[in-house]
Structures are given as C-alpha cells and as structure tokens.
C-alpha positions in Angstrom: 6.7 -19.3 6.6 8.9 -16.2 6.5 8.3 -13.4 9.0 6.4 -10.3 7.8 8.7 -7.6 6.3 9.7 -4.7 8.6 8.1 -2.2 6.2 5.4 -2.7 3.6 3.6 -0.5 1.1 0.0 -1.4 0.3 -1.5 0.1 -2.8 -4.8 2.0 -2.6 -6.7 -1.0 -3.9 -5.7 -3.1 -0.9 -7.3 -0.7 1.5 -10.5 -0.1 -0.5 -11.2 -3.7 -1.4 -10.2 -4.9 2.1 -12.8 -2.6 3.6 -15.5 -3.4 1.0 -15.2 -7.2 0.9 -14.5 -8.9 4.2 -13.8 -12.2 2.5 -11.2 -10.8 0.1 -7.5 -11.4 0.2 -7.1 -7.7 0.8 -9.1 -7.9 4.0 -7.0 -10.9 5.1 -3.9 -8.8 4.6 -5.2 -5.9 6.7 -6.3 -8.4 9.4 -2.8 -10.0 9.4 -1.2 -6.6 9.8 -3.6 -5.6 12.5 -2.8 -8.7 14.5 0.9 -8.0 13.9 0.5 -4.7 15.7 -0.4 -6.5 18.9 2.8 -8.6 18.8 6.3 -7.7 19.9 7.4 -7.4 16.3 5.6 -4.8 14.2 5.4 -4.2 10.5 5.2 -0.6 9.5 2.8 0.3 6.8 4.1 3.2 4.7 1.7 6.1 4.0 2.1 9.5 2.3 -0.3 12.3 1.4 -0.5 10.8 -2.1 -1.9 7.6 -0.7 -4.3 9.3 1.6 -5.6 11.4 -1.3 -6.1 8.3 -3.4 -8.0 6.5 -0.6 -10.2 9.5 -0.1 -10.9 10.0 -3.8 -11.6 6.3 -4.6 -13.6 5.8 -1.4 -15.7 8.8 -2.0 -16.4 7.6 -5.6 -17.3 4.1 -4.5 -19.2 4.9 -1.2 -19.2 8.5 0.1 -16.8 10.9 1.8 -17.8 9.9 5.3 -17.1 6.2 4.5 -13.6 7.1 3.1 -12.8 9.3 6.0 -13.9 6.6 8.4 -11.7 4.1 6.6 -8.7 6.3 7.0 -9.4 6.9 10.7 -9.7 3.1 11.2 -6.4 2.4 9.4 -4.6 5.0 11.5 -5.9 3.3 14.6 -5.3 -0.3 13.6 -2.0 -0.3 11.7 1.5 0.8 12.6 1.7 3.7 10.1 5.0 5.3 9.0 4.1 8.6 7.3 6.6 10.0 4.8 6.7 13.2 2.8 6.9 12.9 -1.0 7.6 16.2 -2.9 5.5 17.1 -5.9 8.6 17.8 -8.0 9.9 14.3 -7.3 6.7 12.8 -8.4 6.8 14.9 -11.6 10.4 13.9 -12.3 9.5 10.2 -12.0 6.5 10.7 -14.2 8.6 12.5 -16.8 11.2 9.8 -16.8 8.6 7.3 -18.0 9.9 4.5 -15.8 6.7 4.0 -13.9 3.2 4.7 -15.3 2.4 8.4 -14.8 -0.6 7.7 -12.6 1.5 5.6 -10.3 4.5 7.8 -9.8 3.4 9.1 -6.3 2.7 5.6 -5.2 6.1 4.3 -6.3 7.9 7.2 -4.6 6.0 6.6 -1.4 7.2 3.0 -1.3 10.7 3.9 -2.4 11.2 6.9 0.0 9.6 4.9 2.8 12.1 2.1 2.2 9.5 -0.5 1.7 10.7 -4.1 1.7 7.5 -5.3 0.1 5.0 -3.7 -2.3 1.5 -5.2 -2.5 -1.0 -4.3 -5.3 -3.6 -5.8 -7.6 -2.3 -3.5 -10.3 -0.4 -6.0 -12.4 0.9 -3.3 -14.8 2.5 -1.4 -12.0 4.0 -4.5 -10.3 5.4 -5.6 -13.6 6.9 -2.1 -14.2 8.4 -2.1 -10.7 10.0 -5.5 -11.0 11.3 -5.0 -14.5 12.5 -1.4 -14.1 13.6 -1.0 -10.5 13.9 -4.3 -8.6 14.0 -2.1 -5.4 11.5 -4.2 -3.4 9.6 -7.4 -3.4 6.4 -6.9 -5.5 3.5 -9.2 -4.8 -0.2 -9.5 -5.6 -2.5 -10.0 -2.6 -2.7 -13.7 -3.2 1.1 -14.0 -3.5 1.6 -12.0 -0.3 -0.8 -14.3 1.6 0.8 -17.5 0.2 4.2 -16.3 1.4 3.4 -14.6 4.7 0.1 -15.8 6.1 0.5 -18.3 9.0 
C-alpha cells in the first residue's frame, strides 16, 4: 500500500463522525493518523479557523459545547496539526466564482492554501466539484482512503 500523504485535509464530518462512532471509517482514519504521529514519518493534518468553527458548531448541535471543545482539544493533542490562515475575502471570492458550493468555499481554501495532497470527505457533492473543477488534490471518501492507505 502507498505511504500516507505528507499533508491531508479532513472535512468536518470526518472529525465529528469519527468521535461519535468508534466503529466508523472516520474513526479508523483518525486512529491511523494518530498512530502515524508516533512514527518517524508524520502526516500533517491541515486546519484553519473555518474548520475549527465548523467542528464547534456541528459538535455543539449534535452533543453540546463542552463535547465539541473537548473534541478539538483531543485533536490538537493527537494529530500533527498544520494551522493555516484563510482570509474572509478569499472565501467570498471563491464563493462568488461559483466553482465550489458556497457552503464549502472555506473548506476548499483551507485544503488549497494548506497544500493538501489528499482531501477526505463524506460530502460527495463537494468531492465531485473538487475533482471536476480543480483537480488540485486527490479527493477520497473515507472508505476509499482506507482502501488505499490503511495497512
């Protein structure tokens, strides 16, 4: 199997579902990246304020604010995080261009500006748009990612 990419972007749904369902593909991805942190070769997981805001918002809606804050703290401790800044005007410009669905413009720019080699999401509409419109990085569903990279 190929080595894990040097940099990866995980969509919000990967973090939330991975924390809620310990048997899910999303949890397996997070576990794979956590074990990778302990090896000589580390995969960086790209984050931005946009992603943090989404994790907090969705986590609060599904559980509560303490749960979502705890999830973020755990992620910072267990993953090799690469935090990047994404400007609001850049998000608006992408949204206005209509290339990527408006609600996903910040997510897309986080992956792009963070130089992600791989983008993982359960959002098939977003993955399809990224593949068809940009072809900037490998786009995979959780199942596809595990089939390709899990040992």
